[in-house]
matplotlib code that plots the C-alpha trace (Angstrom):
import matplotlib.pyplot as plt

x = [-21.3, -18.0, -16.7, -13.8, -11.5, -10.7, -7.3, -4.9, -1.1, 0.5, 3.7, 5.1, 8.8, 11.2, 13.7, 16.1, 14.1, 10.8, 8.0, 7.7, 4.3, 3.4, -0.3, -2.8, -3.3, 0.4, 1.5, 4.2, 4.3, 7.3, 6.4, 9.0, 9.0, 8.9, 5.8, 4.2, 4.8, 3.6, 0.4, -0.4, -4.2, -4.3, -6.1, -2.9, -1.4, -4.3, -6.8, -10.4, -13.7, -15.7, -19.5, -20.0, -17.6, -14.8, -11.3, -8.6, -5.3, -2.8, 0.8, 3.0, 6.7, 9.1, 12.3, 15.0, 13.6, 10.3, 10.9, 12.7, 10.4, 10.9, 8.1, 5.0, 2.0, -1.0, -4.3, -7.2, -7.9, -8.0, -4.9, -1.2, 0.1, 3.7, 5.7, 8.2, 11.5, 10.2, 7.5, 4.6, 2.3, -1.3, -1.7, -3.8, -3.4, -6.2, -5.2, -7.0, -5.1, -1.8, -2.4, -3.3, 0.0, 1.8, 1.9, 2.5, -0.5, -3.4, -6.6]
y = [-21.9, -22.8, -21.0, -18.8, -17.3, -13.7, -12.8, -11.7, -11.5, -14.3, -12.2, -8.8, -8.0, -5.4, -6.8, -4.2, -1.3, -3.3, -4.6, -8.3, -9.8, -13.5, -13.9, -16.6, -17.7, -18.6, -15.5, -13.1, -9.4, -7.1, -3.5, -0.7, 1.3, 4.7, 3.5, 2.3, 5.7, 7.8, 5.7, 6.5, 6.6, 8.8, 12.1, 14.1, 12.5, 11.5, 14.2, 13.6, 14.3, 17.4, 17.3, 17.1, 14.2, 16.3, 15.5, 18.1, 16.4, 18.2, 18.9, 16.4, 16.9, 14.2, 14.5, 12.4, 9.1, 9.5, 6.3, 4.4, 1.9, 1.6, -0.9, -2.5, -3.3, -5.5, -3.6, -5.9, -8.4, -5.8, -3.6, -2.9, 0.3, 1.3, 3.4, 5.5, 6.9, 10.5, 9.7, 9.3, 6.5, 7.4, 5.4, 2.2, 0.1, -2.3, -5.8, -5.2, -1.9, -3.5, -6.3, -3.8, -2.0, -5.2, -4.8, -8.5, -9.7, -11.4, -9.4]
z = [-5.4, -3.6, -0.6, -1.7, 0.9, 0.3, -1.0, 1.7, 2.3, 4.3, 4.7, 3.8, 4.0, 2.6, 0.2, -1.1, -2.4, -2.8, -0.6, -1.2, -0.5, -0.4, -1.1, 0.0, -3.6, -3.9, -5.9, -4.9, -5.5, -5.6, -5.3, -5.5, -2.3, -4.2, -6.2, -2.9, -1.2, -4.2, -4.3, -0.6, -0.2, 2.9, 2.8, 3.1, 0.0, -2.1, -1.1, 0.1, -1.5, -0.7, -0.3, -4.1, -4.4, -6.1, -5.0, -5.0, -4.8, -2.5, -3.6, -1.8, -1.5, -0.5, 1.4, 2.9, 4.1, 2.2, 0.3, 3.0, 4.8, 8.6, 9.3, 7.8, 10.0, 9.3, 10.2, 10.9, 8.2, 5.4, 5.1, 5.5, 7.0, 6.0, 8.4, 6.5, 7.8, 7.4, 9.9, 7.5, 8.6, 7.9, 4.6, 4.9, 1.8, 1.4, 0.3, -3.0, -3.6, -2.7, -5.2, -7.8, -7.4, -8.6, -12.3, -12.8, -10.7, -12.5, -12.4]

ax = plt.figure().add_subplot(projection="3d")
ax.plot(x, y, z, "-o")
ax.set_aspect("equal")
plt.show()
């Protein structure tokens, strides 16, 4: 079986109201910033499981700056961490999750 390198972003930049990601397989993703923020996987936004595995999703409200991206950071070799203008920065988007947010990406 051939050695296959894991999919990872080579570069991520904000272009207009989208996050543009250039991937190691040559594809590009353009993810609307509002979609990215609403998909935040952190416990405050997406909830976290209780001891039985049930997830109660919290009510999240958005305000000025909630969909405005201030910065994007690479975290290790597995995730991107957006920093939003409203101060929210606890969401770690795995590369797999980030790719899945691109509706045009091949499965």
